[in-house]
Residue, then its C-alpha position, 0 to 999 in steps of 0.5 A: m500500500a502507498k504511503t498515506l498521510t493523516g492531517t487536518v484540513t486548513s483550507d477548503v476555499a479552492d474548488k476541488t482542492i483542500t490544504i492539509a497540515v500534517t504534523s510529525r515529531e522528528t529527532h534532531p540528528i546531532y542533539g537528539k532533541q525531539y521537535t514538531v514539524t508541520r508540513k502543508y500539502a495540497a490534495h485533490d478533493e473531487k466531490n468537495e466533501a471535506s471542510k475546514g477542520d476535518l481529520v483526513v487521510i490523503s495518498p499520493t497520486r499522479p500530479v493533478s496540477k503544479r502543486k497537487a500530487y495527493k488525493l483525498e482517501t477518506i475523512l476520518e472525523k468531521s469538524r464539530g464547528s469552530i468558535e469565533l469570538k466577537e470583537d470587544e466593542a467597548k474598547a473606545 
């Protein structure tokens, strides 16, 4: 099976395209300290079914465009919505 990546959708604005942030832990080759690396991938979403905040699995495919070489496999968990805080109007 091809190498799949699991990450969170950060953008679904473009048509049939989603941007996924994949977070991984890596170890420094000399110092041995672990650190977090976040990489962003563009993936093809044929049916526009993924939305921002969803946990998804993407897999490599032939290049669809200049930046897209992955496709959406499955949606593991749908987003439960986001909380937007209102600006404080009493600052004046």
